[in-house]
N, C-alpha and C positions, 0 to 999 in steps of 0.2 A: 171161322173155326180155324180155317187153317194159319190165319193170321196169328193167332193166341199159340197154337202150336210151335210155330217158326221161333216167337219171342221168347217162347219159356226154353225152348232149345238154344237160343243163343245166350238166357244165363246161364243154363247148364254148361256151356260150352265156357266162357267167363270164369265162371267158380273152378274147372279142370284147369284153365290154363294158371289159374293164381296160386291154385295149389301146387302146381308143378313148378310155378318160379323158386329161382334161385333165393336165399336169404340173404341180407345184405353182410348180416357178421351173426357168427353164433359167441364171439364173446367180445369183449370190449377193447383187447388188443388188436383185434380185426379194424377198429374206427381210426382212420390215421388221416381223415379230411381236415381236420380242424390240428395244431397244436398242443398236446396233452399241457405244456404247462402255463396255458391261459383257460385250460377249460377238464371242467370233470366229464370225463367220456363214460358211456355208458353204452350197452347193446340190448334192447328189451326188444323181444317179440321179432328177431331177426334185423332190428333196425338199429341204426347208430343215433345215439341223442348225445348232443353238445351243452352243458352250461356251462356259460362264461363265469370264470372267477374275479372278485371284484379286486382290485389294487393289484394286479398283475400285468405284468408287461408279457404281450401274449394272447389279452382277452378280445383285441380287434376293436377296442375303445384308447383314444390318446386322453388318459386321464390326465390335464394337465395339475390338478391339484394335489398330487403326489407326486409331481417332479418330471413326469414323464415327458419327452418331446423330442424331435429326431436324432435328438444325441444317445438319449437313454432309452429310447424305445423306438427304432424304426419303424419296427414292423405294423403298430398300432396308430403310429403318427404320420409315419408317410417319409415322403423324400423334403430335404430342405429346400424348398422352392414354392412360389405362389404367394397368395395374400393369405394374411392372417384373417380367419371368419369372422364377420360383421366387422372390421377395421377400415377406416380411408385413407390410413398413410403406411400400416404396419405391412411387412410382408416378410418371409421366412430368407434368410441370408447367412453365408459361411463368412465367419470372421474368425479369422486364427483358425483356421479349421474345426471350428465349433459351430453348431446351427442356432441364430437367436434369434429373435425378432428385431426386424431394425426398418428403418428409413432409407428406402433405394435412394444414391447419390445422384439418381437423374429428377429427382423432387425436391432434393435438400436446398434450398436456399440461404446462402449467405447473408446476415444483415451486418453492417458497418453504422456505427453513430460519432460523429467528431463534433465534440463541444467546447466553446474555451468559456470559462466561467471564472467572473472576479469575485473574491472574496475575503473581506478581514483586510484586506491590502495586499494581497498576493492574486496572479492571474495565474489559472492552471489550462492545462491542454487534455482533455480527456477523451479517448478514443475508447470504444466499446466495440467487439467482435462477438456474434453469437450466431449457430445456422436455426431456419426454420423449415418445417418442426423440428423443436429443442428435443433429442434423446436424453433423457433424466438419467439412464443407465451409463449413458459415454459421452456428452458432450460437457463442454465447458464453457461458461459466462466468461471473455477474457476483457481484461482491463488494463488500457496503458495511459496512464498518469505522466504528467511534464509539468514541472514547475517554470513557467515562463520568464513571470516577474515578481520578485519577492522585496520589495528597494524597503519596503517599512518593517520587515520582518526578520529572521534569519533562525537557523536549524529546523526547519518545518520537517516533522516526521507524522507517516499517514499511520491512525491507530486501526482501523480498520474501514473495511465497508460492509455494505449491506444493501440487498435487493429484494425488493416488493413487490407486489402485483396485487389488483383488484378482479376478485371473482366476480361472478355474474350478479350475484345476491349484492355486492358493494360489501365484500369483507373482505380487508387488509390481510394480505398473506404473505408473512417472509419468507422468501423461496431463496435463500441463501447468505449466509453470513460470514466474513473470513475477518481473523485478527493479524494483521501485517508487521506493524510496529518495525515501519523502515523508515529510514531517512529519504527526504526527499530535494535531492539536489539539483540546483538551477541548470536544465541545459540537458539534465542526467533520468531518462524514462525509465517509470517503475512497471513494471509488469506482471500482473497477477490470474491468475487463472480461478473464478471461483466456481466451486461444485453446488451446483444446486439440488436442497434435501428438501422434501415438506411434505406433507401428506397430502399424496395425488391419489386419489382412490376413482379416478377414473383415468383407463389405459391411454386415454385421446380425449386432450380438454383445450381449452383455450383461457389466458387471461386478460384483461388489460392496465390501462396504464401503469406500463412498468416505470420502478423509479430509482437507482442506485444513490444511496446516502456514502458522502464518505466523509468521514470523521479523521483530524488531524488534530495537532496541537503546533504551538511555533514559540518564539522568544520573541520579545522585546525589553527595550533597556528605559526601565524606570528609572532615572536621574545615570547614577553610573552601575544599576545594579538591574543582572538579566530577572525577568520573571518568565515562567513558562505560562501560556495561553491556550486555550481549546476551540476547536468551532468546526463546522460542518459545512458543507453543499452538499445538494443533489443535483443528478442529472434526470431529467423526464424521457420517456422513450415514446414517441407516436404508434409504432409497430402492434398490433397484438400481438401476445406471446402465446404461438400454437408451441404444445407439448406432448412427448408420446413417453409414456411408463411403462415398457414392454415388461412382462414378468419372467423374460431369458434372465439368467444371471451371466454377465459378459466376462469374456476372460480378460487376462490381464492384456496389455500390449505389444508388442513384440519388442518396443526399447520405450524406456520413462529418460534415455537421455536428454538434460534442459540445454545441453553445449555450454554448463555451467562449470567449470573447474571448483568454484566454491559450495558446491551442494554434493549431497550423497542423493542419490535416484533411486528406488525401488516403488515397486507396486504393492499397493494395500490390497490381500486376497482378498478380503472383505467388502472392497468395493469396488476394485478392478480400476481403481485410479492411481494415478502416479501421486508419488511423495518427493518432495526436495529439502532434504532436512541440511541443515547449516553446518559445516565442516568447520570445526573451530578454527581460526589462524590463517583461513584462507581466505584468497579475495574472492569477493562475491556470496561472503556469507554473510552479508547487508549489517557487517557490525567494522565498523574503521577502528581494527586492533593497531595495537602500540606498535607496531613494525610496519604500519602501513600510513601512509599520506596521499595527496591529494594528484602527486606525481607518480606514485606507484599502483595505486588502488581506486582507480575514478567510482567504480561502481559503487564501493563502499563508503569512500572520504569524499565525495563530491571533486568540481573539475577545478583545477587551479589556473581558471582565468578569470576575467572583470577586474572587481575593484572597485573604485569611487570615482569621486571627479578628481582628484588630486592621486589618486593611488592604484595602481594596478599588479595582479598576480601573475606570476609567472614562477615555471621549473627553471631550477639551477643544480645540477649534481643530484637529482631525485628528491629534492626539497622544494615546496611551495613559500616562494619569498615576495614579500609586500616592499614594492616600491614606491618612490616617485614616479610620477609619469614624466617622460622626458621634454615635456611641453611646459611643465609646471614651471614658473619663474620665481622665485622664492625672492619674497620682499623685505628688506628691512624695516623693521618701524619703531618710529622715537616721537614718545608723548611726553610733552614737556606741563609742568604745572608748577605754580608757585602756593604752598601752603601754608595758612597763617594758621596758627596754633594759640594764638594770641601775646605771651611772651616772646614767643619764637616764631622765625619765618624759615621754612624749609622749601628750597630746589630742588624739584623730582626730575628725573629725567628715567621712563620706562622704555628698555628697548626689548623688543623679540621679533621672530622673522613671522612672517605668516607666508604659507603655512609653516604651524611650530612641528620639527621631526622631534618627539620626545625621547630619540635613540642618541640625539647627539644635540640638539638646542639646548640653550637654555634662560631664563629669562634674569635680565642684570637689570638693577635699579641705581643710579648714581644718586647718591644725597649730598647737598651742601648745605651748611647751614650760612642764610642770608642775614638773618638780624637776632639778635636775642637781648631784652632787658638786662641789665647790670647786675640784677639779683639773681640771676639765672644761669645755673650751671648744671655740667653731665646733660646736657640733650643724648639720647641714646635711642638708637632703632631696636627695637627688642625681639619682633618677631615679624614675618611677612606671610600674608597668606593668597591665594590665588583662588577665590570662588567662584561660583557658578550657584548664586542664588545664597542657598543656607548650606551648600555641599562644598567641602573645602577638596579643591583638587592636588593643590600641591600646598607646602608650608615649610620654613625653615628659621630655626633660630639664630639671629644674627645676633643681637649683644655687642652692637658695634655704636663706639661715642661719636657723634659727629660735629663737626667744627668748621672753620672756615675753608678748610681743604677736603676737595669732594674724597667721599669713600663710595666703593662699587661694594654690592655685596648678590650674590646669583640664586636663583629657585631651579632645583630641578625637578618637572615634570614626570612623575612614573608614568610608562607604557599602558595605553586603555586597551580596554577588553577589545577594540574593534581598530579596525586598520587606521580608518579616519571618522573624526566625529566632531561637531561643529559647537562649540561652547559659548556662551556670554560671560568675558572674563571680568573679575573686579578683584583689584589688588586693595587688601585690607593690610594698614601697616598700623602694627602695634608700637608707642613710641613711650618715652618717661623724660623726664627732665627736675632737676633740682631747683626749688626756688623758695628763698628764704629757710634754708635747712631743710623744707621739707620735700620727700618725692611725690609728685602727679606725673600721673597715666593715664594713657587714652588710646584710641584707636581711629584712624580715618580711612575713608574707601576711596579709590578712585574707580571708575568705569573705566576699560580698558576694549568693550565693544567686542564684536563678535571674531571668535578664531578656530581656525581650524586644527586640532591636532591630531597629525597622524605620528603613525607606530608602526614602521617597518619594520620589517623581519621575516 
């Protein structure tokens, strides 16, 4: 009985104390424990109630889907530090005073690949560089291409490059592509940065079987006519390609200067990547302009070096000139023949220098009549052509009558489209004579063998 009375007394005392306790609030403005902009604040029965508002900074929820982060709402998303939740590589870090998700430098592994590839008569040296893991919001896949040797072709030009990879379920995915359309000069390195832009639905993932496809065009001579052709080659990479695709929008770099006066450099605010726009008429804009040459702008026009077996290139007063190599000995050639034309017999001497300089040398032919029947008169050399197969390299209208006194005529060879070119030459001689008052005409040919034509200048 005593215990029951004590219990009842205790309950009564608690109720009395509760009734005497001071209420937490009398109105909503008394409730200040949480920020009013992020909550609906109310006072009910002397107690404060806080109902969080959706999509509002200050509601103690970091809502990434509406663009909240440490930059836009630090009160909800916290300080710019530490790992991104449930991510292996990403951490919060400051980039140009902006908090972004990125890969810390301590775990970034730079990768480089060097390949020498022979294709369609050309030899290329390719160096590729990229970071692992690769940050799609800021990193570039860089490619340096150098033409090591292209003796069969000329005027190589890179059209475009394309990087692809293979997903885990064996689907090919094009990671990035770039139109380049730049000439590739022997010994001059072409450097390009490839922005990778592909549907990456995962924030972190990996790809296999990375392949870089390089498409280019080049010129070849078919006869004496230049023809453009197209080809391509692939560079294969063994390493798996780890990438991250942070939700953060990155700021532009502090500088986009590529140290090339031929480009206007600026940042694209949509992608936060640098753009390098060619400046018309400037050296370095990838166009060999009319005011530039191999001696004044190597990057746009190529180097004034090299040459062939007989010629060399060198700069003279800011002009790239082709000349015979000092070690070359010019040899005079004389080829004799006696040509029996039936009622007429001619003695021929074909004279030319080897190699043959088209800027100063001439073909000369000495002709004398050795014999002629009594009814034959007016033996005339009408034309002379220098041929390679059916192609006419040079020709001359002679129209000279031949007698027992030697005559000489010459043929000038036009400059060729290349500095030096080996041709198999045949002389075709057109003639006529009068026999029994009737004009007889014909053509005979004399093979002169292989001859290197050089065109200095």
